[in-house]
C-alpha positions in Angstrom: -11.6 1.0 11.9 -13.1 3.0 14.8 -15.3 0.0 15.7 -14.3 -2.9 18.0 -12.5 -5.7 16.4 -10.1 -8.5 17.3 -6.3 -7.9 17.6 -5.7 -10.0 14.6 -8.1 -8.0 12.5 -6.6 -4.8 13.7 -3.1 -6.0 13.0 -4.0 -6.9 9.4 -5.7 -3.5 8.9 -2.8 -1.5 10.4 -0.3 -3.4 8.3 -2.3 -2.6 5.1 -2.5 1.1 6.1 1.3 1.1 6.6 1.6 -0.4 3.1 -0.6 2.4 1.7 1.5 5.0 3.6 4.6 3.7 1.8 2.9 3.7 -1.6 1.5 7.2 -1.2 4.7 8.8 0.2 2.7 9.6 3.4 5.8 10.0 5.6 7.2 12.8 3.3 5.3 15.7 4.9 6.5 15.0 8.4 10.1 14.2 7.3 10.3 17.4 5.2 9.2 19.4 8.3 11.8 17.7 10.5 14.5 18.3 7.9 13.7 22.0 8.0 14.1 21.9 11.8 17.1 19.6 11.9 19.9 22.3 11.9 18.3 24.0 14.9 17.4 20.7 16.7 21.1 19.6 16.3 22.2 22.6 18.4 20.2 21.5 21.5 21.6 19.8 24.5 19.9 16.5 25.5 17.3 14.5 23.6 14.5 16.0 21.7 11.3 14.5 23.1 8.8 13.7 20.3 5.3 12.4 21.0 3.3 10.7 18.2 -0.4 10.9 19.0 -2.6 8.1 17.6 0.5 6.2 16.7 -1.3 3.1 15.4 1.0 0.6 13.8 4.0 2.7 14.7 5.4 2.9 11.2 5.5 6.7 11.2 7.4 6.9 14.4 9.8 4.2 13.4 10.6 6.3 10.3 11.2 9.3 12.6 13.7 7.1 14.6 15.5 6.2 11.4 15.6 9.9 10.4 17.1 10.9 13.7 19.7 8.2 13.7 20.8 9.2 10.2 21.3 12.8 11.2 22.8 11.9 14.6 20.1 13.8 16.5 19.4 12.6 20.0 15.7 11.8 20.5 13.3 10.3 23.0 10.3 8.9 21.1 6.9 8.0 22.5 3.9 6.6 20.6 0.6 7.2 22.3 -2.6 5.4 21.3 -6.0 5.1 22.9 -6.3 1.4 21.7 -4.3 -1.0 23.9 -4.3 -3.5 21.0 -2.7 -0.9 18.7 0.0 -0.2 21.3 0.8 -3.9 21.6 0.9 -4.3 17.8 3.2 -1.4 17.4 5.5 -2.8 20.1 5.7 -6.2 18.5 6.3 -4.7 15.1 9.3 -2.6 16.3 12.9 -3.9 16.2 14.3 -5.0 19.5 17.0 -2.4 19.4 14.5 0.5 19.1 14.2 2.9 22.0 10.6 3.9 21.2 8.2 3.8 24.1 4.7 2.7 23.3 2.0 4.0 25.7 -1.8 3.5 25.9 -3.8 6.5 26.8 -6.0 9.4 25.9 -4.0 12.4 24.7 -6.3 14.9 26.3 -5.6 13.5 29.8 -1.9 12.6 29.1 0.5 14.5 31.3 4.1 13.1 31.1 6.6 14.4 33.7 8.8 15.7 30.9 6.5 17.5 28.3 7.3 16.8 24.7 9.3 19.3 22.6 7.4 18.2 19.4 4.0 16.6 19.1 3.1 14.9 15.8 0.1 13.0 14.5 -0.8 11.3 11.3 -4.3 10.3 10.1 -5.6 11.0 13.6 -7.5 14.3 13.5 -10.1 13.2 11.0 -11.3 10.6 13.5 -12.2 13.3 16.0 -15.2 15.6 16.2 -14.6 19.3 15.6 -14.9 20.0 19.3 -12.3 17.3 20.1 -10.0 18.7 17.3 -10.1 22.1 19.0 -9.3 20.5 22.3 -6.4 18.7 20.7 -5.0 21.8 19.1 -5.2 23.6 22.5 -3.6 20.6 24.2 -0.7 20.6 21.8 -0.2 24.3 21.8 0.0 24.3 25.6 2.3 21.3 26.0 4.5 21.1 22.9 7.5 23.2 23.8 8.8 23.7 20.3 5.9 22.9 18.0 3.5 20.5 16.5 2.7 18.9 13.2 -0.6 17.4 12.0 -0.4 15.2 8.9 -3.8 14.4 7.6 -5.9 13.9 4.5 -7.3 16.4 2.0 -11.0 16.1 1.2 -11.3 15.9 -2.5 -13.1 13.8 -5.2 -10.0 12.5 -7.0 -8.3 10.8 -4.1 -11.7 9.4 -2.9 -12.4 7.6 -6.2 -8.8 6.7 -6.7 -8.5 5.0 -3.3 -11.8 3.1 -3.8 -10.4 1.6 -7.0 -6.8 1.1 -6.0 -7.6 -0.5 -2.6 -9.7 -3.2 -4.4 -7.0 -3.8 -7.0 -4.4 -4.1 -4.2 -6.6 -6.5 -2.3 -6.3 -4.5 0.9 -8.2 -5.7 4.0 -11.9 -5.1 3.5 -12.0 -2.7 6.6 -9.3 -0.6 4.9 -11.2 -0.6 1.6 -14.1 0.9 3.5 -12.1 3.1 5.9 -9.9 4.8 3.3 -12.7 6.5 1.3 -14.7 7.2 4.5 -11.7 8.9 6.0 -11.3 11.1 2.9 -14.9 12.1 3.2 -14.3 13.1 6.9 -11.0 14.9 6.0 -10.3 18.6 5.5 -10.1 21.6 3.2 -8.0 24.7 4.2 -11.1 26.6 5.4 -11.9 23.8 7.9 -8.5 24.1 9.5 -8.7 27.9 9.5 -11.9 27.7 11.4 -10.7 25.0 13.8 -7.5 26.8 14.6 -9.3 30.1 15.2 -11.7 28.3 17.6 -8.6 27.0 19.4 -7.3 30.6 19.8 -4.6 30.4 17.2 -4.1 33.4 14.9 -3.4 33.0 11.2 0.3 33.8 11.7 0.7 31.1 14.4 0.5 28.1 12.1 1.1 27.1 8.5 -1.2 25.0 6.2 0.7 23.0 3.6 -0.6 20.7 0.9 1.3 17.7 -0.3 0.5 15.3 -3.1 -1.1 12.9 -3.1 -4.1 14.1 -1.0 -2.4 15.4 2.2 -3.2 18.6 4.0 -0.9 19.4 6.9 -1.0 21.9 9.7 2.3 22.9 11.4 3.4 25.3 14.2 6.9 26.0 15.2 8.3 28.2 17.9 11.8 29.7 17.9 14.4 27.3 19.2 16.9 28.7 21.8 20.3 27.5 20.8 22.0 24.9 23.1 18.8 24.5 25.2 16.4 21.6 25.5 13.9 23.4 27.7 10.3 23.9 26.3 
């Protein structure tokens, strides 16, 4: 999945990853976190700016949009991906009445005029080197006015072997059959995140590690929300 391929191949892979996300309840960690923030977010004036880094197919951010509409929370949503084909695929897979903006770019050099209140990512961090993860953590902590959420995989034997078998039975794209287990091998255990967060200058009380079944290990940081204010 990290290697060059045609847009058609990438579209098929991203579509199958979205199917896997639905089957494995992969949106639940992020939506749970947002639900916990919803009462405070609802008190703010103006839209809540949410940036999804490594947005890929865009299915996660579209779920966030549905979440916000259901709760009548005003949001400005932006999906950022380094791959211009992924950006195009996300845009073409999004309903015409959606207000999501899809942008191509490198997060570490991304500097919007209005910084995001919340930065989210899903299945992005394990594609980075440790040094880049530390840079990403620092970038988020500097620019996300209210907080950030990393939704990624837990490195463990059971999900590795389960996905190898299940992806074949489901006839997922061959790239996905390879990439899924490879991603689990590159994923994280709590000690990994503790070391990476410390390297980024975060103290243990600045963030929370939370595990979700099946095979998700998430890192979250939230700052106090000033009532009736949308300033970072």
